[in-house]
N, C-alpha and C positions, 0 to 999 in steps of 0.2 A: 714456710716454717712448719715443722712437724710437731712442735710443742714438746720436744724432749731434748736431752743433752746432746744428741747428735747434731742439732742445729748449730752448735758451736763450731763443728768441723774439726779436723785434725786429730780425730781419735775414733776408735772402734770399741764396741761393747760385745762381750761374749758371755753366754750363760750356760750353765750345766746344772743338772739336779738329779737326785736319786729318789725315785718314787717310793721304794721300799723303806729307805732310811728316813725319808721326809726331810731332806735338807738339800742345799745347793750352794753354788758359787757363782759370783759375777766378777768378771775381770774388765778393767778399763785399760785399754792399750792405746797410748798416744802414738801417732805416726812417727814422731821424733821424740828424743828425750825431752821431758817437760819439767819446767820449774814447778815446785810443789811445796805446800805447807800443810800443817795439820793442827786442828784444835780438838782437845779431848775434854769432855765434861761427864758428870755423873760419877758414881762411886764404884762401878764394876767394869772398867774397860778391859778389852783384850786386844792387843796390838802387836805389830812387828815392824821394825825399822823406823819407828817414829822418832827415836832419839837421833837418828841420822839426819833428820830434818830440822833439828833444833838450831838456835842461833849459835854461831861459832863452829858449827860442824863443817866437814869437808864437802858434803854432798849438797848440791843445789838442784839437781835434776833427777827424775826417776824414769823408769822404763815401763812400769805398769803399776796399777793399784788394784788390790784384791779385796773383795767383800765376801765373807763366807759365813754360813751357819756352822754349827758343830761346837760352839764354845772353844775351849782350848785346843781341841782336836782340829778345829777348822783352820788354825794357823798353818797347818801343813799344806793347805791349798796353795800358799805362796811358794812352797817348794816345787810344786808342779809347774807353776807359772815361770819360776826362775829357770827350771830345767828347759822348758820350752823356748824361752828367750835365749838361753845360753847355746842351745843347739843351733840357733840361727845367727849366732855371733852378735847378738844384740846386748849391749852392756858396756861398761867401762872396760877398755882393753888395756891390760898391763903390758902386753907384748904380742908378738906374732903367734899365730897358731903353731903348735897345739896348746899354748898357754890359754887356759879358759878365760873368757870374759867374765865380768862381775855385774850382772843385772841388779839394779836396786828396785826392790818390789815391796813397798810398805803395804800393810794390810790391817784389817780390823775384822773382828768376829762378833756374832750375836749368839745368844743362847736359844737353841731350838731342840735341846736334847730331851725335853719332857713332853714332846708333842705326839707321842704314841708310835713313832716310827721304830723300825728295828735297829736298835743301837748295839746289838750284840756282834760287834765287828772284831772282837778279839784284838790281835796285835796288828790288824790291817785296816785302819780307818780309811774311808773312801776319799778323803779330801785331796790328797795329792793328785789322784787320778781325775777328780772333778776339776781341779785347777788346770790340768793339762787339757781336759776336754773343753773347758770354757775358752781357752786360747784358740783351739781348733774351730770353735763355733763363732769366733769374733768376725764381725762384718756381715752376719746373716740376718740382721735386723735386731731390734731392741727387745720387745716383749715387755709386758707389765703384768702385775698380779702375782700369781703363784708360779714363779719362775726364778731361776738363779738363786741368789742369796736370800731372796724372800720366799722361797718355796715352802719352807716349814715354819714361817714366822707367825706370830700372833700379835695383835695390837689391842691392849686391854683384854677383854673377853671375846674379841672378834678375830677373824683371820687377818693376818698381816700380809705383806707382799712387797714386791719391788715396784717402785713408781718413778716417773721422770717428768720433768717440766722444764720449760725455758722461757726466757723473756729478753726483749731488746731494751737496751739503754742507749739511745742514740744509735751510733753505728756499731756498738759493742753488743755481743750476745753472751748471756750467762745461762747455764743450764745445771740441773741437779739430777742425780740418780740416787735414790734412797731405798735402803732395805729397812722396812718399818716393822719393828718388834718391841714397841715400848711397853713399859708397865702401865702407863696412863692410857686413858681412853681417847680416841680420836673424835668422839661424838659429844655434843652438848648434852648434859644430863637429861634423861627422859625424852630424848628426841632422836631422829635419824638424820640430824643435821650435823655436818662436820664443823668442828671448831674453826677450820680454815675457810669457811664459806665466804668471808668478805673478799678473798683473794682469788676465787675461782674464775676461770676463763672458759666461756662457752660450755657450761655445764659439764666440765671434764670429770667431775666426780658426783654427778647426779642432779645438780641444780637445786638441792634442798635448801630451804631457808628456815630460820628459827621461828617458832610460833610467836604471835604478837604478845602473848601473855607470858612469855618465858621468864622465869626467875631462877637465878642460880641456886643450886644446892650441891653439896659434895658428891662427886660421881660415885656410883655403886658398881660400875662396870669396868673397873680396873683389876689388875692382878694382885693388888696389895693384900687382899684377904687370903691369897694362896701362896704368896711368896714371902718367906721369912728369912731368906738368906740372899746375899748379894750375887751379882753376876748372872742373873737369870733373864734379863731382858736388855734391849738396847736399840738405839737407832744409829745406823752407820750409813755413810754415803760419801759421795764425791760431788763437788761443784767444779765446773770447768768454765773457762771464759776464753774468748779470742783476744782479750786485751793483753798487752805486753806487760806483765807484772813480774817482779822479782819475789824472792822468798819473804821479805818483810811485808810487802803490800799484800801478798797472798795470805799471809798469816792474819792480817786484819780482815781480809775477805772471809776467811774461814771462821773467825770469831763472830763476825756479823751474821754469817749464814746459819750458825748454831741457833740464832734467835728464831729461826723458822720452826724449830721443834716445839717450843712453848706456844707458838702461834697455831699449832695443829694438834697438840696433845696436852691433856691435863690429868695429873701432874706430870712434869717433865724434869729431866736432869736429876732424877732421884738417886739415892744411894744404891738402888737396885739396877739402875741403868748404867751403861757405859758409852754414852753418846760420843761418837767420833766422826768428824767431818774433815775430809781432805779437800784441798783446793789446788786446781791445776791451771796453769797458763799454757795454752796451746796455739796462741796467735801472736800477731805483731802490731795490733792496733794500739796506738799510744793512749795511755790513761795517766795523765801527768799531775792532775790537781787533786788535793784531798777532797774537795766537794764532789768531784767526779767519782772518786773511789767510794765515797759514802753512798752515792746513788747506786753504784754497782753492788755494794754490800747489801743495801736494802732490797734490791731486786733478787739477790742470791737468797736472802732469808725467805722471801715470798716463794721462790722456786722450791726451796726445801719444804715449806709448808704444803705447797700444792703437790709436790712429788710424793710426800708421805701419804697425803690423803688419797691420791690416785692409786697408790699401791694397795691400800686397804680396799678402796672401792672396786678395783679390778679383781682383787682376790675374793670378794664377796659375791661376785656375779654368778 
C-alpha cells in the first residue's frame, strides 16, 4: 500500500502547474469508463457536467475527472482533457470515424486567483493547456503538496495543497485525492495540531497531538476576516474504490465522504466554500449490503480528512 488513491488501481493521476500564474490542474483518468457520482456542498461551487450525473440522466460513466485552480477560468481545463481524450477516440462513440467521440469529463474548480500570481492572461487563460499537459503527465507518479490543482491553494491562512490517502475495508480499497483550499483552518486553535489528528496513520502529517490543556476557542486563522464575497475558497476532490458500485450507491459514498471535510477543517461547508466531491467505482469487488457500504463511506470520510491534512502538511514543508 502506498497510502494514496493509486492503491485502488484502475486509474492514473496527472498533474500540471504554472509557476508564474501560481495555479494548476489535476486529472484523474480511469483505465476504463467508470461509474461516477458527485456531491456538492457550500455556497460557492464551480462545476462542469455535474448535471449529467444526476438521477434520471443518460450518463452513468465518465472518462475523466478534472480538478483545477483558476475559479471560473479553470473550467476550461476540462476542454483540454476532452480534446486529449477525443484525439485518442476515448469517449461515447456515436458512429465510426471521422464522427468525433464524446468524452464525459466532469470537473470542479477552486479559487486561487488572489494568491499573487500573474493573472494578466488577457484572452488566453492557461487552463486548457494545463489540462492537456496534465493528461500527458498521467502515470508519472502522484506527488503531494504544491502540485497540480493544489499548487496555488491556501488553507485558512496557511499554504494549501494536493493530498491523497487510502484505506482498506476488508478486501475493498478506498482512496481520496483532495485539493485543499478551504476558508476554514486545518489546525486546532492556538496549536500546530491538525483537526484530523485522530485519523492520522504513521505520522503522515507530522504526528502532532493536541496539548493536554487544550480548550476550544473560535479560530482566528481562517480567511473569514479577508473574504467578504462568495466563491473564493473550496475543497474539491475525488474518492475512488475498487468496489463494484452503481451511481446510486456512489452518491451515498460521496455524501458520506464529504463528512471528512469538517473532520479536518473548521469552519467548513461555509457560504464562501464550494466543496465538491466526486466518487468513482473502478473495480469489480462486490459490496452488496447497506452496512458494508456504511463502513466504506466512513472510511472514505477518513481518507478525505487525511488527504486534506496531508496536502497542507506537504505544502508547508
